[in-house]
MARFI-138745 format. One record per residue (C-alpha): x, y, z. Coordinates in steps of 0.2 Angstrom, whole numbers, plus 5000, padded with zeros to 4 digits. Example, Ala and Ser with C-alpha at 12.3 -4.5 7.8 and 13.67 -1.06 7.14 Angstrom:
! residues 2
506249785039
506849955036
***
This chain:
! residues 893
500050005000
500750174995
500950295009
500350475007
502150545006
502650424993
501050464983
501450644984
503150614977
502450504963
501250644959
502650774958
503350674943
501750624935
500550774936
500750884921
500651074925
500551234914
500851374926
500751564923
502451644929
502151824923
501351934911
501852104903
501352224889
502252264873
501752394860
500552284852
500252134863
499852064880
501151924883
500951784896
502351664900
502051494907
503151354914
502751174908
503051024920
503150844916
502750854897
503950724890
503450734872
502650894864
502150874846
500951024845
500351174855
499051294851
497951424859
496151484856
495451654860
493551634864
492551794865
490651764866
490451614854
491851664842
493451574842
495151634835
496851564835
498251664844
500151644843
501051524854
502951504856
503951364864
505451474869
506251324878
505851144881
504851194897
504351384893
502751434884
502351614878
500651664873
500451824863
498751914863
498652054851
497752214856
496552204841
495752054850
495752134867
494852284860
493352164855
493052114873
491352184879
491152074895
492351934896
493451814886
494451664889
496051584882
496151394881
497751304878
497951134870
499551024870
499550874859
497750914854
497150904872
496551054882
497651084898
497151174914
498051334917
498551374935
499651504944
501451474948
501951514966
503051664959
501451724950
500351724966
501751804976
502351924964
501452084958
500352014944
498652074951
498652244941
497352274928
497852324911
497352494903
497352454884
496652584872
495452654884
494952484890
495352424908
495452234908
495652114922
496551944921
496251784930
497151614928
495951484933
495951324922
495851454907
496551624905
495151744908
495151924903
493752024908
493152204904
492452224921
492352414921
491552434904
490352564912
491752674916
492552794903
494452774903
495652894894
497352854887
497853034889
498653054906
498553204917
500153264924
500353264942
501753294955
501853234973
502053394983
502053335001
501653175012
501353175030
500353065042
498753005033
498953135020
499553145002
499653314992
499653314973
499653454960
498553424944
498753494927
497053494918
495953624910
494453564920
495353564936
495053744941
493153734939
492953584950
492753614969
493153434973
494153304965
493753114965
495152984963
494952804959
496152674965
496152504955
496852334960
496452214946
494652154951
494352294965
494252484965
494052604979
493452794978
494652914987
493953094989
495153234987
495053404996
495553554985
496453694993
495753854985
497353954989
498753834983
497653734971
498353574978
497353414981
497453324998
496953145000
496653095018
495552935019
496552775015
495552665027
494752555014
496252515004
496852335005
498552275004
499452274987
499852394973
498452514968
498452624952
497752794954
496552884941
495753054943
493953084937
493453234927
491853244917
491453064920
493053004913
494552924922
496252984918
497852894923
499053004933
500753034925
502153084937
504053104935
505553144945
505053074962
506052964973
505252834984
504052934996
503152845011
501952895024
500852815037
498952805040
498052725054
498252555047
499452565033
501252605028
501052675010
502352694997
502152804982
502952724967
503152754949
502952634935
503152684917
502952864923
501252824931
500752844949
500452694960
500152674979
500952514987
499952485003
500852385017
500352355034
500952445049
502052315058
502852295075
504052155079
503952105097
505352025106
504251895114
502451845117
501751755132
499951685133
499251605149
497551535153
497051575171
495751465181
494551605183
494051615164
495351745158
496851745147
498451845151
499351905136
501051985138
502052075124
503852115126
504352255115
506052335111
506152505119
506352585102
504652525097
503752615111
503252795111
503452865129
501752965129
500752835119
499452725126
499352545120
497952415118
497752245111
496452245096
495552085093
494852085075
493451965069
493652005050
492151905045
490951975057
491652145058
491752135077
493252225085
493652245103
495152325112
495952275129
497052415136
498852365140
499752405157
501552455155
502852365166
504552425159
504752345142
503152235144
501352265139
500152165149
498252135146
496852025151
495551955139
493951865145
493851685138
492051705133
492451855121
493551735111
491951645108
490851785103
490951695086
491851545080
492751635066
494651655066
495251805075
496751915072
497652025084
498452195082
499252325094
498352495094
499452645098
498552795104
499552955100
499553105090
499752995075
498752835080
499152675072
498552495071
500052385070
500152205064
501252085073
502752035063
503151865070
504351725067
504251545073
505551565087
504451705096
502951585097
503951435103
504251515120
502451515125
500951395125
499851405110
498551275112
497251265125
495751155129
494551255140
492751225146
491451345138
489551315137
489751145146
490951075133
492751065130
493351185116
495051215108
495951375105
497551385095
498651535093
499651535077
500751635065
499651685050
500351685032
500651875034
501651835050
500351915061
499551835076
497951735074
496751625084
495751475078
494351405088
493451245087
492051155096
492050965099
491750865083
490650715085
490750565075
489050495070
488250395056
486850275052
487650115047
486250015041
484350015037
483349855039
481449885036
481050025049
482549985060
484050095060
485750045066
487050185070
488650235079
488950385089
490750425095
491250475112
490350625120
491650645133
491950825127
490250875132
489950895151
488550815161
487650785144
486550655135
486550615116
484850595107
484350545090
482950675086
481650655072
480950825068
479450875056
480251005044
478651105044
478051115062
479751075071
478850945082
479950805086
480250635094
481950595102
482750435108
484350425119
485850345110
487650295114
489050195106
488250075094
486350095094
484750025086
483050115084
481450045079
480550185070
478850095071
478850125090
478850315089
477150355083
477650435067
475850465062
475650575077
477150675072
476450735055
476050915053
475250895036
474750745025
476350765015
477850815024
479650775028
480550715044
482350765047
483550665058
484750755070
485950705083
485650825098
486750845114
485850905129
486450955146
485550885161
484751055163
484051035145
485151155136
485551105118
487451105115
487451025098
486150995085
486750915068
486050805054
486650625053
487150545037
486850365030
488450275027
487750175012
486850315004
486550304985
485550464982
484150474970
482750594972
481450474966
481950324976
482050254994
482950135005
481450075015
479550095013
478150065025
476250095025
475250115041
473450135044
472650245057
470950235065
470050315050
470750185038
471850315031
473450255023
475050345029
476550305017
478350325025
479950315014
481650325021
482750425009
484250545010
484650725005
485950754991
487250775006
486750595011
485850665027
484450545032
482650595031
480850515030
479650575016
477850535020
476150565012
474350515015
473050435005
471350465014
470050325014
468850435004
470050454989
469450354974
470950274966
470650224948
470750044943
472050084930
473250214937
474450174922
473350274910
473850454908
472950584897
474250694888
472950834887
472850844906
474250954912
474650984930
475751134934
476551214950
478051284959
478551264977
476951194984
476551354993
476951484980
476251554964
477351694958
478651614946
478651524929
477351404934
475951524937
476451634922
476351484910
474751424918
473851594914
474551584896
473951404893
472251444900
472051594889
472851524873
472551334872
471151214874
472151094886
471451034902
472751124913
472751144932
473751234945
474051164962
474451264978
474251244997
472751325005
473751415018
474851505006
474751695004
474951664985
473351564985
472251714989
472451804972
472051654962
470851554973
469351604961
470251554945
469651404935
470651244938
471651304953
471751154965
472151144983
473551024987
472950864994
471150894990
470050754982
470150854966
472050864967
472150674968
470950654954
471950764942
473650694948
473050514944
472650554926
473850694921
474950654907
476050804909
476850874925
477651044924
478551114939
479851244943
480651134956
480550944959
478950864954
478650814973
477950994974
476450964963
475950784967
475050724983
476150564983
477950514981
478550544963
479350374960
479150224950
477750114956
476750254963
475050274954
475850264937
477150404939
478350324927
477050344913
477050544914
478050674905
479050774917
479450954912
480651054922
480151244920
481651304931
481651444943
483151534937
484551524924
485851394927
487751414926
488351464943
488351334957
488051154955
486251114958
485250954962
484450924945
485750814937
485150674927
486150554937
485050604953
483450524945
482950344941
481650434930
482450604925
481550754917
480850724899
481150904895
482251034903
481851214899
483351334897
483651514892
485251504880
486251394870
487751404882
486651354896
485951204886
487651144880
488951194893
487851164908
486351054906
487150934893
488950934897
488850954916
487150884920
487050734908
485450774898
485350734880
485150864866
483250814863
482950834881
483351014882
482351164874
483051344873
481451444875
481751564889
480851564906
478951594906
479051734919
480151834907
478551874897
477851984911
479452084914
478952254908
479652414916
478352554914
478952684927
480652724933
480952664951
482052744964
482352624978
483652474981
483152294983
484252184994
483852004990
485151874995
484951684992
485151545005
486751445011
486451255010
487751225024
486551315037
485451185045
485051235063
484551395072
486151405081
487151375065
486151525057
486451655071
488251605072
488551605053
489551735043
487951745031
486951815045
488251925052
488752005036
487052055030
486552115048
488152225048
487852285030
486152355033
486752445048
488252515040
488352705044
489052755026
487652665018
486252745029
487052915026
486952885007
485152835008
484752985018
485653105007
484853044991
483153004999
483252814994
482552665004
483352495004
482052355005
482652195012
481852035006
482851885014
482651705007
481151625013
482151505024
483051655032
481551775035
481151735053
482951745058
483251915051
481551975057
481851915075
483751955076
483852135069
482952255080
482652445078
483152455060
483452625052
481952705044
482752695027
482852505029
481252415026
480952235029
479852145016
478851995024
478751835013
477251835002
476752015005
477252054987
477751944972
479551934967
479151994950
478352154957
479852184968
481052174953
479952294943
479752414957
481652444961
483052534953
484552434959
484652244965
485952194977
486052004978
487451874980
487151714969
485351724966
484851694948
483351814950
484751944945
484451884927
482651954927
483352114934
484652124920
483352084907
482452244913
484052344909
484352384927
486052364937
486452224948
487752224962
488352054968
489052034986
490351884986
491051885003
490951695004
491151644986
492451514989
491351415001
489751444991
490651364975
491551234985
490751104975
491251184959
490551324947
489751284931
490351444921
491651574925
491051704937
491251844924
490151754912
488551744923
488751874936
488452024925
488652194934
489652254949
490552124960
491052164978
492052044990
492052165005
490752285012
491752435008
491752384990
489952354990
489652534997
490752604984
489752514970
488052574977
488652754978
489352734960
487652684953
486752814963
487852944956
487452874938
485552894942
485452694943
485952674925
486352494920
488152434918
488752424900
488452234898
487952104885
486651964890
486451874874
487551734880
486351714895
484651754888
484351714870
482651784867
482351954874
480451964870
478751914878
478551754869
479351624880
477751544885
477251504867
479051424864
478851314880
477151254875
477751214857
479251124864
478151014876
476950984861
478450924851
478950804865
477150734866
477050704847
478750624847
479450754835
481150854836
480851004846
480851154835
480851334842
480751484829
481351374815
482851304824
483151134830
483451104849
***
């Protein structure tokens, strides 16, 4: 058996690599240089430049046996409207492009100003070149500037421009590849000099400065300066010149301690002592330890007491655990020129103290680890106990499982909890070590909140006083996930002779669950459930909604066809009220619903078919295998991986509706496994009703969900909750809203509504919370001027209305941990912010542009930009029923 070290050595000599080492500009080309590793025989190399759907060859040169040069002419770069990619092929096989360590660590994150286009680059499988700032106007003609003076938190510049004297204020833009920050300049009316004094939002790295006049950004040309530096609160800033243009290199303020000592006391405190060289201390300054939680935005300071060269402070243990996110530490120097200074550590300094601690917090042992971060600063990682738990076998309605030791939980008991997803009512059974549970003994019928519902399984750790320390879902070791299958199936009858069907299944993440539905005794089941009528169509969305593609298509079919078409929705849904008097609207689980479901030949849903059937959509259930199943979608695919892969079904969709050719081929066919004849490019039904009649004025905040959040505690401790809570209370944002008389309307995802409504009290009058179901999503989109979202595909609807979208990608790496179907620049069309400061800057930019849309092209996302999508969907389904090739507007699909 090969060990892990041996395996790494083998990989080192076998894995082929094409790594970007540097890039640079010539007079006519952008040149990328790559190193080649483990290519023994290279017969042929070529590269392709893809812009939209067009492809052109570009020059490659093998300068040495292991060096590849790719030359991209400016004439091609000038064609980029949104984004392009360069693919490289060696021996007729496409190779993945990655970054060499020298590329990551070097200064190759600068954008490229090429003939009034500001292009960003990204090496990730392909070489991606994007025109992210196409809505800005750039000039190739520089404005001459001189650095007149620098001092603490201040940079003074002179500017030579004809419009300069007529402008009372000056705005500078600092760009660093895929980010930009706006810096306000204060003009001295006496000297004519401009003074910049707010560098707080600049991140580390090299930023290129532009100045804006008349909505045009001009590069700053400077000559004759030596290296000038100055300090701000958080930064040490170097003014540098490249090819005569002005740049700012932002570095952290640093402090190298002689020693650090960390001690855990028995009374719930940590003593932290810093030994500083005398030269590092200002005699009249006050010092404090600053603990920063960057993901939540929480910062706390702890004053130091001076004892000669030592700085001592005490931190309460529970403040480390305000969140479980990693913490970092700084020294705050309060003086005439205050500074926040980052520790500059080496391993030797930390070897002299204890770094790992195991402490009791909330009746459990938790671990703390202080460490040297990559930037050599001091960091802290925190972790609660990890509990091993799994269901090992399912035999009928008996579960066998294992739970690891719960010794890290104090005076506590472990339970297997079965919880109704709708009512949150539950049953629990004590478990330990290897356990067996007979589900038939738990009165599952009495647990049901509705005739059709889902039970989730959790492991819960409770203290003897009833406090819940942990609540996590439990996986099934032998899971083989299919949406339309089950591991075990049982029917129970109640006193009314009603059949209650229970199926043990799993989620896509292999978490155990039970699906259940009811067939009341009075329901008349046809003798021949295999017969399905192709003229009877049953349509729906999520079982409690009527505001998406389903209801729009239903209206169109009622008005334009002679089909026997029905829409199904739950009676307690707010969306039921506006449509309850319409013809052929069915209540979920009613006798009429069963009657239509038994004979419907066509099932059309925006989500899984389980949302429109009163029983399990699986082979053997009332002739389900004889129906035609149409996936209407609830968005445009191409971002995260979704659950609708063909492999996830025994009986996959017969027809999959999409909005463009790239979505069909690159996503639904290539990634999700559907066949050409199973996918129709029609556009989404709801697009037919996207009509903007009046110019709106307000902002809509509409984030999507995070699938890794599955308990109340996980939500309130999540980065997701903290980031949005912090954003809607941001003082700069609230000031902008007040200044321009704008409201920000917050419409959380339906699964997050209660958390935000309960958790955020006393919201500013400019922030309005929109309850679920109080207004349709389409109306929200039409009635707002700017949409802020994260990854939601509702952004495409907004873009189709020719209005701007800003994406907040603070957790993109985790959100796309299972892969992304198309590059970010291809589907996130608009402004992208990774940090709150960037988000505020983008919002202000769109406000100042009167909410004009970004300069974008959506033809690769939405093919048909008309109000005829319902007709195309109808014709595609008819073609399926008649066994013909699907034809849309004269084109085969």
